[in-house]
Steps between C-alpha positions, in 0.01 A plus 500: 500500500824399340580662169705317240712696256703295259738605228629256241863520399592237242874465482712772655445465873624232731301557818433328829275197469237651724537834324374688801651840563604563855765692691797293613622766745182610681669770705705670231361803321418483133606864477863454604642673192314633195120520533467469117667160504338170596755273666403142427698355791241659729205420278517135387584186687737354241705673226340585168716408202480647151617357167743729318443493124761752386821660626429826677686772688478505881509822700572582862200734524134459408520790252768335286774763536797296622574184304665220701516230234272286292262215564561193283216341307364146535496483880268539793553786741357585841264797509603696811309826455288684247364838396254579224785523247783278619577171673790445739644153441800287584652264245793422268669776303774322303776377731365664812168533673316827461231668713322804371198665346398368158232600250195272489572460127771248593228259609227350288217253519237344279239634741403847364407607851846433642598864553156614615481216753823605664382860490188400697726340760702823515194721532360293784821510698537875453149542643585271792823686570304825522253341743782373718662843503171654613439225760173414326340159446291414196276215400693264275832534685681190622549444870876547457427842354270576795786408735731740318239772536379460859761278660427205727132450584382528860263206460444241227220256426503219242223277371581201280245319287522242220468786250766733642600728784352819638559712808597845619791705628432760767721804547445710815662838555573621852624816667668531837311698764703615801319537833611729781416567863526825695728494804602759760865571565535463879778756517345776295131415516477546122301266285668320213399241242659155518489229232300202624455253213437468125229325306458398135175616344367389162483780243403309188453155350518349154368155420612348173299200381647262243400201289771269370774752568335806340335790681123477459377767745634778723342633818621813683385661824338845485790688654727404211508721192322274259416558138378321191585131482807453280531203269791353307492209260606167654856379440576421140533122459684377193406159364612306198 
C-alpha cells in the first residue's frame, strides 16, 4: 500500500514540479563525507532553492567557526546540504559568489512549519544514510535507496496497472565452492589433491517488493541474519 506524506511550504522553496525525492547518482554513497550532513545533490532530483530575507554571515564549516563572507539578502540560493542547525548554500555575496554554511535564521517563510518541514527531511535522510551504511533495507525506502544499499538486483519483476506500478527486486548471495580430486603421483606413488572445478552456491536471498517506487515488503531466506522489520517514513514531498 502506497503511503502519502505531504508537507506544505508556502513561499520559500522552489522545488521540482514532481516533487519526488530520488537519488540522481544511484551508485554513489550518501556517506562520502560527514555522516551528520545530508547532501541534497544525492537526495533530490532537482535543486532546492531558498529565499534569503536578510544578510547573513557564511562559514566554511558547519559549526560556524571560519567566516568566508556574507550572503546578500533578497535573492534565491541553492540548498546544497543541511544539518540540524545550518544550511550550506550557494549564492551572491556582494560582488562575488559565496558558498558556505548559513544559519536558518537567514531564511523565512509565511508557513510556520517551514523549519520543522526541512528538519523532517533531514531526519529521514539521516535514518536512510544509517540504513545504507548497515546494508539494511526498510519499508518506505525508495528503490534508488535500495540500490545504494544492496547494489544491482539479480532479478527484477514489474507489473503495471492503470493505478500504478508494483514488482520486486531479488538479491541472491553466492559463495564459491572449490572441488578437488585425489590423484597419485606416478613417480613417487604419493597421493595429492588436485583442483578440479568450482561452483557457485546460493547462501542467502532477499526479495524486496515495491509499490509505486516505495518498498512495501521484504522477504529474507532463513540462513540470513534477519531481525525486526525496519520502517522509515516515505520521501518528503513538498507541494505548494
